[in-house]
C-alpha positions, 0 to 999 in steps of 0.5 A: 499499500503506497503511504500518502503525504500529506501537505503541511496545515499552513505555509510560512514565508520569510523574504530574505534580503539583507537580514542575514544579522536577524535571519538565525533569530527569525528562523529559531523562533519559527522552530520553536513555536508549538504548532510544528504542521508548516513548512518554512519557505525563505525567499533568497532577495525577497 
């Protein structure tokens, strides 16, 4: 039987432009949330 992959409930889109200084803090903050059914999309030069 083929296992069906479930899509994440939400997508978090983070535009990344001249924020190298804050990027680790931003990602750590998102990953520290109690809600875990999400995908994280970082858009370079967004």
